[in-house]
N, C-alpha and C positions, 0 to 999 in steps of 0.2 A: 131239105137236101137229098133224098130220094130224087126228087123232081128234077134236080140239077147233076147227074152223074159226073159231069166234067169238072164240075167244083169240087165234088167229094175226091174224085182222083187225084186233082190238083193239091189238096189239102194234106193228101196222104204222102206225096211227093216232098212237098215243102216239111213236113214232120221228118222224112226221112233225112233229107239234105241236112236239117239243123243237127240230127242224131249224129251224122257221119262228122261233121264240124267239130260238134264238142268232142267226140272220140279221137277226133284228130289233134284237138289241142292238148288234151289229156296224154295222149300217146308222147308230144313234142315234149312237154314238160317233165314228164317220166324220164325221156333218155337225156335232158338236160340236167336233172338232179344226179343221173346215174354218171353222167360225165363229171360234173361238180363233186361227188362222191370220189370217184377214180384220181382226179386230181388233188383231192385233199389227201387221200392215200399215200399217192405218191410223193407230197411234199412233206408229209411227216416222218418218212423215212429217210428224209436229206436233211442235212445239219444246216443247210442253207435256209431252211424255210424262215420267212420274217413273221414276227407275230403281229398280230392284225392291231389296228388302230381305229378307234371309233371317233370320228369327230367330233360326234354328240357330247362326247367327254368333256371336250374343252369347254361347252357352253354351261357347264355345271360349277366352274371354278375360274377365276378371274386370273388368278395365280396357280401354278402347280403344287407350288409349298403350300396352300392351304390344307391340299390333302393330307399333310403330315402334322397336323396342329398337336393330336394326340392320338395314341396306339388305335384307341377305340374309333375316332373318326375316320382316322387313315382306313383302319381295316374295311369300315363301311363302304367308304369311297373307291377301295381296289374291287371289292367285291360287287359294287355296282357297274364298274367299270368293266369287270370281267363278264359278267352277266349279260352285257349290253355289246359287248363287243364282237362281230360276227366271227365264225370259225373259218371262213372263206374267202378272205382277203379284206383291204381296204374297203371300205364302203362311201366311196367319195361321191356324194349327191350333192347337187346345187342348194339344197334345201339346208345343208348341215356344214358343207366346205367353209372354213374359215381361213383365210390368209393371216398367216404370221411373217411379217416382214423381218427383214435384218436388222431393224432397229429395236425391237424387242429385246429387253433385257429384264433380270431379275437383281434386286439388290443382294447381296452376299450377306445380308444380317437375315434375310429369310429362312424361315425352319425347311430342311431339304429333308425328303423322305431317305434313309439309308436303305441299300441293299447290295450284299455283296456281287464285287465284281468278279467275274468268272467266265469260262469258256467252255461251250459243250464243243465235243469233238468226237464222241463215239458214234459215226454216220448210221450205224445201225440199230442203235437204240435211242437215237435222237426223238425227241418230241417237243411238241409247241409248249413255249416255256411261257406261263403267264405271270402278269403282275402279282407278287407277293409279298407278304411284311418278312422284314429280314429283322431279329432281335438284336443283330449286330450292328451296333452304332460305332462302332471303333472309326476314326479317320484313318488307323494304320494302314501302310501299302497294302493292298489285297493279293491275295492268290489266284492262280490259274487252275482251273480243274482239268486236266487231261487226261483221257482215257480213264477217269477216276481217281486220279493222283494228285493231290495237292504239289503244285511247284510254286517256285517264287515267281514273282513278276519279272519281265522283260529285263533283261540286264543291258547296261550300256556298252556291250562289245561290239565292235565292229561287225557289220552284216557281211559275212564271206559271199566272195566272188564266186558262183556257179555257173554261168552263162559263157562259154567260150566261142558260142558262133555270132558272128557278126552279122549275119544273112538276115533280111528281113522277111524270109519266107516263112519263117515260124515265129514274128512278132508279135508281141501280145498287144493288145488293144486296149487303151486307157482312156475311158469316156469320162470327160468334165461335164458332168450333170448339170453343175450349178457355175455361174460367172465368179470372180472373185472382185467383190466390190463393182461390178459392172462391166469389168474388164474380162477376155477369155484368152489372153495370152500369158497366164501366170504358171504354166508348165511349157516353156518354149521347146518345139522339138529338138533344136539344135543342141540342147543341153547335154541330150542321149549321147553325143557324141563325142563329150567329154569324160566319159565313163571308160575305165580301162579295160572291163571287159563286157558287161551286160548293156549292149547298146540297142538291141532290138524288139524296141519298144515305140509305139506309135501314139501319138496322142490325135484324139478324135473330140468333136463336138455336136456330131451327128446322132441325134437320140434314136433314130430309125435303126440304128446298129446296137441297140441296148443288148438283145440277145447273144451277138457274138463278142461283146465285150469282155474282157477279161478282168478288167477292175472300172468301177465306179467312184469317182471322186465327188465329194458333197462339201462345197466350202459353208463352214459353219452359220457365218453372219447371212450368208444369201439362202439357205435351206426354208423352203417354204411348204408346209405340210400337205397343202392340197397339190403341190406340183410334184410329189416322189412317184419313182417309178412303179406301176402296178404289181412288179414281180421281180425277184432276186432269183436269178438262175443258178443252180447248183455249182457251176463251174467259177462264179463270180466271187469277186472280192470288193465290198462296198468299204469305203476310207473315209473316215471324218476328217477334216482337214482344217486346221486353224493356228494363225501365227497370233492371234489377238489372246488375251488372258480371259477367262471365264467372266469377268465381272462385265466384258463387252461382246461376250457371244453366247452366254446362257440364255435360253428362251423357256417358257412353260413347257411345251411341246417336246423336248429334250428326253424327260424323264418317261415319256411314253415309247420311245423308239428303242425296246428293249429287245435284245439279240439282233438288231438290225444292221449294224456295223460290225464287220469281221476285224478292221485295223485301224488304228490311228495314226495321223501323220501330224504331229504338232510339236512343239518346241520341248516339251516334257520329255524327259531323259528315259521315263519307262514307256512312252511311247513305241509302236512297232515300228514305225520309220520316225525317225526324229529329224525336223526341218528346223535348222537355227538361222540367225541371222548373219553370223559371221562363224570364224573360226582362227584358231592361233596353231600354227605348226611349228616342230622344231627343225631348225636349220641343220642342213648336213655339215657345215663347217662353222665355226664361231664367227661374229662379225666383230668389227673393232668399232667404238662408237666414239666419235668426234667430240671429246669432252669441252675443248676448246671453242668450237662452234655453239655447243649447248649452252656455255657459259655466257658467250657474248648475246646468244639468243635472251637467255635469263635476263640478264642484265637490261635487257632493250624492253621486257615488259614493264608496262606502267600501270597494270590495274590488275586485281587479285582474283574475283570470282565471276563467271559468266553463266547463264544460264538460257536457252533457248526452248521455248516451249509454245505448243499452238493448243493445246487442251487445257481446260481450265473451269469449274475446278473437276478432282479426280476423286475417284473411290479410294486410292491408296493414301492419300492425304498429304501428299508432296508440298501441296501449295502452302499448307497450315505450318508446314516444317521450313520451307523457305522463308514465310513470313516471320518464324522466330529467328531463323539463322541470321537474318538481316540486320536484327538489333545488335548484333556482334561484329560483323562484318561487311563490307561491301559487295552487294551482289549486282550485277547490271542484268535486266531482264530483257530479252529479245522473244520476238515472235509475236503470234497473235495475242498472246497473254502480256506482252512488254511493251516496250517502246517503239519498234520497229519490227518489220517483216522482212526475212529473207527472201529475195524474187524466187519463184518457182525453177527449179533446175540450176539455182547457183548455192546449193548446199555447201559443198565442197570449198567452194570461194569464201564463204561466210565461215565456214570452220576455221580454214586457214587465217583470216582476218582475226578471229579472236584467239588463234594460237600465237599469233604475233603479239597481242596486246595482253592478254588474261594468262594467268598460271594454272588456274584451275577452272575445270568445266562440270557443271553439276548434270551428270548422265542420270537424271532422277527418271524412273519408271513409271506409268501413271497408277498401277497396281502393284502390290507387295503379295506376290503369289510364289508358290515353288516352281523353281527353274525358269521363272519368267526373265529372260534378257532380250533385248532388243538391238537394232542396228545402235542406239545411243552410244552403247560401250565400245562395240568393235570399230565404228567409224572414227571416234576419237584417238584410238590407239594408234592412228596412224600420223595424227599430229603430236607436237611438242607441248601437250598440255596433259595435265593430270586428270584424268576422269575420276569425279566422287559418285559414287555408286548410290542407288535408293530403290531396294528391291526384297525379294525374299529368295534369291538365287544363293547357291553355295559358289562365290565366283571363281575361288580357288581349282575346281573342277574344270572351268570354262577356259581361263586365260592365266597366265604366269603369277603368281604371288609375288607381290611388291610394284605390280602394274597398274595399281587404281586404290584408291581410298573409299572404304565402306561406310556410308555415314552411319547407317544403323547400329554400326558396331560400338558407337559412342554412346555415353549417358543420354546425351542430350544437344540439338543444335548448338549450345554454347561451347562445350566441349568440343565441336568438331570445328567450331570458328575459332577457339584457340588454338587447337593443332594446326589447321590450314595456315594461320599467321605464322607460326614458328616455322613450319616447314618453307612457306614462301619467302624467309629472310636468311634461309641457310641453301646456299648452293649445294653443300655436299649432300645433304638431306633432300632434297630436292631432284638432284641428278639420279639419286638411287632408283628413282621410280621409271626410268628410263635403261635400266642395265639390264632389264630382261631381253633387250633388243639383239644382244651379244648371242644368244641362243635360238630365238624364237622370232617369227616372222608372220604377219597376216597371211592366212591361206585360203583355200577355197571357199567359197560363202558358205553353200550347203551341199550336200549330195543326197538329197531326197530323191531327187530323179533316178540315179544309179542305184540307191538302195530300194527304191520299188520295182525297178526293172529286175533287178535281183531276186527279189522275195516272189515276183511272179512267176520266174522261170524255176524256182526251187521247188524238186519233187518230194522233199523230205516234211515240208511243213502239214502239221495236220490242221482241218478245217477249224475255224474259233470264230467266234463272236463277243461282244461284250454284252453282259446280262443287263447292266444298269450302268450306262454309258454317263450319265448325268452325276451320278455317284462317283465315277472316276475322274471325269472332267473338272466338275464343281467342288463336290465336299473334300477329295483326296488333293487337290490344290492348293487347300490351306491357306485362302486368300483372306487379307486383313487389312484394317486401314491403321496409319500411323497415329498414334495418341501419345500426347505428352506424359512423362512419367511423374 
């Protein structure tokens, strides 16, 4: 080496360059770690911090319910989950990311790990909330924790109108993160113009505007774990939206979305924003019912019971109920599960034809769940046919008493068949099911857009989030199947 001084100097320079490069890499890593630490400290001071979800957790179980087979195994599973979950955000890597499609569902008979549904609201003391075991396995309506005080769950009182400005200068942006069964027009911008006060909200689908959006809506059946936003900003409200019952909108990843959603928008009356398929409003002036026309209409009805359905079998057991019912009374079945199908777009025409011939319409829901009422009830109230309900709702809270027949209030399908046979032979009794029209009419389909815009403009609402959305959505919905007594 002494004979080649140039080579010696070259080696020294190479060592020096390598040392500089290594030092630079170390310095860059240090800056990144400091940046992440600062971001983490900032997040934990904010209520809106999203608890992290490690996709590797989902590779350990085929169903989320397996984690709660017993308290010991459930605790071990959650401890492993908590240990493996990153504190700095979702770790969505190609190796571990798993797509849960909207078709994935769980049986309601599966065991579900219970945990209290509460809201974290104290911005100054909020910290990350990790999955934990709750010894309270009650299915009663949970309470919310607001600034340390237990309060009752949301009431069904109307959301007050607080927005008096119609200008779009201060419009709240509502980002639709997911489609609705493949479509993006499920929140028409024009619907806000029907609101009496709060109209200054704007619907967008551009994900690049996530940061400036005031609300982000996720349709339950279209949520995919690998496609969630990377961060929820402090001013945002993430909204869980579903019109389907838990039997058709539950999926394993839901129980890991702790403190992810701020508001719920479903048919449930204890949702933050109630979204219904229909509504009945009181008339300003009583209306006169033409009993003579109704009697002529009644006399021309040649058949008894009709059922139109396109899904069979279902979780609620309505197929078994109708099969038993048909032993005692004639029931004509239409739809994909029956003899003929109503052409697309001709539903109103088909319903009118049914009303001309039949006295009763089986408006049976596919599941028996708390508050679950679909268009089957509301659309049939428009026709001169008595809807017969099958579901888990207290229908008197939604429609006038005496406007329907509740199948599950009878001891058996046989008893229901005998009752309908009697009503179908007596016009006086039959016509009493239309007396409600004197004081009530079909109203606005729903007010979800108006209520959403109003809540986004309210300044008195404290930050909140659902600690265990799956317990609230699945367990507390009290879904079950019909079984013969």
